[in-house]
Each structure stands twice: as C-alpha cells, then as structure tokens.
N, C-alpha and C positions, 0 to 999 in steps of 0.2 A: 282279312275280314272273316269272321267265323259265322257259321250258320247255326240255326237252332236245331237241337237234336230231336229226332222223332221219339215217341213214347217208347218204342221198342229199344232204341239206343239208350235212352235214359234208364230204362229198367236194367239193361245189361250192365251199364256203368254202376248203377246202384248195387247190384249183386256183387260186382267185382270189388267195390269198396268194402261192403260188408264182409265178404270172404277174406279180404286182406286183414281186417281186424280180427276175425275168427282164427285165421292162421297164426297171427301173433299170439293170441290168447292160448291157443293149443301148444305153441312152443314154450310159453311161460309155465305151462303145467309141469314141465320137466324141472322139478326142484321146488315148486311152489304149490301150496294148497289151492284147490280149485275155487274155494270161497274167497281167497285173497285175489286171485286172478279176476274172478267175477266182479268183486267190489271195485277193484282198480279200473276195470273196463267201464263200469257204470259211472264211477267218479270222473273218469276221463271224458266220457260222453257228456256228462252234466257240465263240465268245465267248457267243453267246446260249444255246447248250446248256449251257455252264458255269454261266451265270446260272440257267437252269432247274433244274439239279441242285442248286445252292446254295439256291434258293428253297424247295425242298420239304424240305430237311434242317432238323431242329429244333435241331441243335447241331453243333459241329465234329466230334465223334466219329461222328455219323450221316453227316455229309458225307463224311468220310474213308472210312468203311465202304462208301459207295456209289460211290466213284470207279472202281474196276476194272469193276464191272458197267455203269456208265454208258459208259465207253470201249468196252466190248464191244458194248453195245446200239447206240450211235450209229455205230460202225464197221460193224457188220453192216447197219444200216438204210441207211447211205450206199452200201455195196457193192451191196445189193439194188436201190436206186433207180438207181444208176449203170448197173448191168447192164441193167436194164429200158430206160433211156433210150438206151443205146448200141445195143441191139437195135432200138429204134424208129427210130433215125437211119439204119439200113441203107436204109430206103426213100427217104432223101433223096439217094441217089446214082443217077445215070443209068447207062446202059450204058457210057459212056466214063469212069465213075468220077469225074466232076466234081461237087462239092457243089452242091446246089440253092441253098444259102444263101451262095453265093460273094460276093454283094453286101454281106454283113455282115462278111466277113473282110478284114483289112488285107492289102494287097499287101506281100510281103516284099522 
C-alpha cells in the first residue's frame, strides 16, 4: 500500500526527474550540436505528452475531444517554465555579458 507524497516530496522527485533529463542532454552535447540535442529533447517531451494524453482517454472520441485542451495546457506550461528558466539564467552572465557555462557551449 503506497501513501500520497507531500508537496515537498513531489517537488524533490520532480527536480530529480528534470535533472536526469538534463544530465542526459548534457552528455549528448559531446559530439552533437546543442540545437539537435535541444530539438530531440523537445520532440521526446512532446511524444511523451501525446502518450500521456492518449493513456487517460477511454476511447477515440474522448481522445479527440481532449486534443485542443491538451495542446493549450502543455503550450502554456512550457511557456511558463521557459520564462522562469530564462529569468533564472540572467544570473549566469557576468558584467562583460559572457556566459558562465561557456565550457558547455560548442565553439562556432
């Protein structure tokens, strides 16, 4: 019998899952262009969300009825998360506007 997780436990697991995906993406940067890695990560996320939406639908009609709402929900969720992370990354720049994470970026 499992118990429900507290909000703090859920947040911890959420961050662990996100960090595992980021770790994989960082490893893929060795030998791949960051835009390919980024696009692959986004595509994988979209495929998993499509699976999630399909998994909760009882039939095709219910699935089709949920599509527009799902697209709106995940688009807004991504927008919110991206805006938050872009704001957080402001602190990664020095006075000279050079990224702190320069060692992870491929030279052009």
